[in-house]
N, C-alpha and C positions, 0 to 999 in steps of 0.2 A: 065364655061370654065375651063378645067383641066390644072394644072400646067405641063409644059414640063420639061423633064430631061435636064441635061446639054448638050449643043451642043458639037459636036466633036471639040476637041481643040488639037493643036499641042504642047501645053504646058504639061509638066509633073512636078508636084509640090510635094515638101515635106510638109506634112501637120501634125501639132501637135494638139492634143486634150488634153487640160489641164483641169483636173477634170473628167477623163475618166471613173471612177467607178460609178459616179452618174447617175441618170436616164436620165438627159439631155445629159451628155457626151456619154453614151451608144447609145442614139438615134442619136447623131451626126455621130458616126461611121457607123451606119446602113444607114443613109441617104446618106453619102458620097459614100457608095458602091452602093446603090440602084439607085442613080442619075448618076452613072458612072463618078464621079468627077475624073479628071486625077491625081490620087495619085501615085507618084513615090515611096514615102516612108511614112509610117504612124507611128507617134510616139504617144504613149499613156502615159500621165504624170499624176501622182497622188501624194498623200501624202507619207511621209516616211514609214508609216505603211503598205501602199499597195505595195511598191517597191519590185520587184522581183516575185510578184504573176503573174499568167498567166490568161489572160482574153480571153474567146472565142469571136471571131468577125467574120463577113462575110469575112474578109481577112485571116482568120485562127486564131490559138492561138497566141496571142501576149503578150509579157512580159511588165508589167507596170514598168515605171521608175520614180524615185523620181524627182520632179520638180527641174530643175536647169536652171536658167535664161540664163546663158552662153550657154547652149546646145540648149535651145529652140529658141534663137536668130538666130540660123542657119536655121530655117525653113521658108518656103515661106508663108504659111498660118497658123495662130495660132487661134484655136477656144477655147475660155475661157468659161468653165462651172464651174465657181468658185464664191466665195463671192465677194461682193463689195469691201471689204477691200483688199482682195488679188489682185483684178483687179487694184485698186488704186496704189498698191505697185509695180506692174510689167508691166501693160499694155502699158504705154507710153514708157518705156525703150525698150520693145519688138518691138513696132512700129517704134521707132527712129532707130532701127537697120535694118529696111527695110521690116520686116514681115507685111503682111496684118493681123491685129489683129481684130477679131470680138468678142466683149465682150457681154456675155449674162446677166451680172449683171446690176444693176441700177446705177453703179458708174459714168457713163459718159453721161447718156441719156439727161440730162438737160443742158450740156455744149453747149453754142451757137456755138462753133467752131468744135464740134464733130458730124458727121452726125448720125442721128437716122433713120434707113432704114427698110422699107417693100417694097421689090423690085416691087411688083405689083403696088405700089402707087407712090413712089418717087425715082425710080432708077436713075433719072436724077441727083438728089442731090449727090448720090454716085459717079456717073461718073464725075461730075464736081470736087468734092472734091478729088477724086482719081487722076484725071489728074493733079491736083494742088499739089500732093505730100502727101495727107492725107492718113495715113495707119492705123488709129484707128477708128473703126466703132462700134456704139452701137446697140445692138439688143433690140427691145422693150420688155416691159412687155407682158406676154403671152395673157392677156385679151385684151389689146390694139391691138396687132397684129391681132387677130381674128376679132375684130370689124372693123378695118379700111379697111380690104380686102373688106368688104361689103360697108362701108360708102364712101370710095374714089370714086368709080364709080357713086354712087348716087349723091355725092356732085358735081361731074363734069357735071352730066346731069341736075340736078334740083336745085342745091345750098342747103346747109343745114344751116338753120338759128339757130337751137338749137337742141341738142340731149340729151335724158334721157336714161340711160343704167341701167338695173338691171341684175347682173351677178349671175350665179349659177355654182360655181367653184368646180371641182373635187379635191379629196384629193391629186392626183399626183402633183398638183400645189405646194404642200409642199414637194415634192421630194418622193423618194422611202419609206422614213420613214412615210410619210403621208398615203401612200397606205397600208403599213404594219399595221399601227395603226387601220385603218378602218377594215381590214380583221380580225385581232386578236381580237379587242374589239367587233365586230359583233358576232364572235363565242362565246365570253364570255357572251354577252347579251342573245343569243339564248340558251346557256347552263345554264343560271341562275347564272353565276359567276359574281363577281364584275367587273364593267366596269371602267377603269381608263383612263386618258389621259395625255400625255406628249407632243406630237407634237402640238395638238390643245388646245385651251383654255378651251374647254368643251368637253364632250364625243361626238363623231361624229356619232355612229350608230343610225339610225332612228332619226336623229336630223338635224337641220339646224343651222348654226352659222353665224349671221349677222355681223361678224367682220373678216377681213383678213388684217393683219398688224396692226400697232399702230394708235390709234386715234390722229387726228390733232387738232389744236386749233379751227378750223371751224366746228368741229363735224364729219367730214369725216374721214375715215381711209386713210393711206398713199396709200394703194392699189387703193382706189377709186380716189384719187387725181392723181395717175399715169395715169389713163385712160384719165383724163382731160388734164393734161400737155402733154402727149405724142401724143394724138390724134391731138392736136393743132399743134405740131411740125411737125408730119409726113405729115399732110394734109396742112401744110403751111397756117393755119388760126389762127393767134396768139391770137385772142380774141373770138374764137368760144365758145359759152356757152355749156358746157358739164357737166352733173351731173350723178354720178354713185353711186349705192348701191351694194356693193360686198358681196356675201353670199357663204359660204362654204357648200357643200352638200355631202352626203355620197355615191359618185360614185368614181370609180377608175380613169377614164381618160376622157378627152374632157370637155372643158368649154362650157357652154350655156349662151346666152345673149338675153334678151328681150330688144329691142331698139325702142324707139319712137322718130320720127323725125318731126320737123317742117321745111318745105322746103320754099325756096324763090320763086321758080317757081311751078305752079300747077303740081300735080303728080297724076297718077292713078296706081293701082296695076299692070295692064298689062304693062304699060310703065316701071315701076320699074323692073318687071320680065324680060323684054326684055333687059334692060341695064345690069342686073345682069347675064343673060345667056351668054352675050358676055364678061363678066369680067374675067380676069385671076385669077385663084385660087379660083373661086367660083363655087359651084354646087347648082343650084336651085332645092330644094326638097320641092315642094309645091302643094300637092293635098290633102287638109284636109278632104274632103269628103270621101276619101278612107284611111284615117289614115296615110297619108304620109306627114311627116314634119321632120325637123331636130331633132335628138336625139343623146345623147352621145353614145349610144350603136352602132349606125351606123357610127358616125363621128370618133370613135376611130380607129387609125391606117391609116386614110385617110389624104392625103396631102391637099385636097380642103377643104375650109370652106363651110358648108351646110347653106343655107338660105332659110327660108320658112315662113309660116303664114303671107304672104305679104298682107296687107290690108290698106285701108284708115283709118287714125286715126280719130275717131268721134269728138275729141276735136278740132283738127285743120282742119278738113274737107278736101277739095281738095288741101290743102297745108300741109297735114300731112300724115305720113306713119308709120305703125307698122310692125316689122318684128322679127323673132326669128332666132338666129344664133347659130350654133354649130361648134366647131373646136377642133382638138387634140392639146392641149396646149403644149405637149411635141414635137410636130412636127411644125405646122405652128406658134405656140406660142413660139417656142424656136429653136430646132435643125434644122428643115427644113428651117426656115427663115435665120438662120446663114449660111447654106450651099448655099442657093439662093444668099445671098449677096456675098459670095466668087465667085460664078459663074459669077457675074457681071464683075469681073476683068479678066475673061479668054479672 
């Protein structure tokens, strides 16, 4: 079921995008426009070195402004596409001034008193917190956001006992620099030139890197643990067993995930397809005999998360399910989800 655009609203809001020159910041601006968010004024904020430059947007050419907390506090909605350290330094002050602050970093995701929101799954948490005066909201990790859009409806219908996730994550998960490194170093590889790496730990062309973020004491990377921690919080199942292996692959955009579930109730592929076909933000793409299944090439630029290869898991039998998921992590994994959160306040 496709995501809907923002409903008509009598509100007209001043919106600030902080980190507007990055891949996520640019997508935020596009999504605001594409979803007809009621923008009265759009402020684009960036670093001192970008101040004064003009950025082309769907709203026309706009001049970038150096971040100034005193100025940004005057906006109604603040979308942060910045580092965790920057968010920790400024997000709470901006929210205390009355702005709805939606932070795309990991700075506040694990704070018990700060909502972590995927609107299709836990919009009620936002509404309760917002009504109580909360103005700082965390946007989840891109991999988690894509996964829970599919997992949430399945959990509601069948109950999830445990989940095992293997991810195949695009270079854009490391920002515009990641995509640039893939492109430049692939050309070097094909031209017989030396292939170097600076964004990624190893050369990415024609390679897979089974490490995203730093390794933790338990042998998992922080990226992998984010999927566990955030899935539990968003789905409100604090002890849900979730294991993830995260792999960087040489694609531009859209993360893919192979997910194995053990369910509490019996499940069939047809029953799962029926649930997912009715789920907000999901597009069932599942005709393997004709080569139709989720792929990054098709999911790129799409709001919906594609789900396919839906089948009973032969280990867990009629209490098991395997599926393959693809979603544009710059959209549902970041910019789109942030704007959808803002729409909940309209």
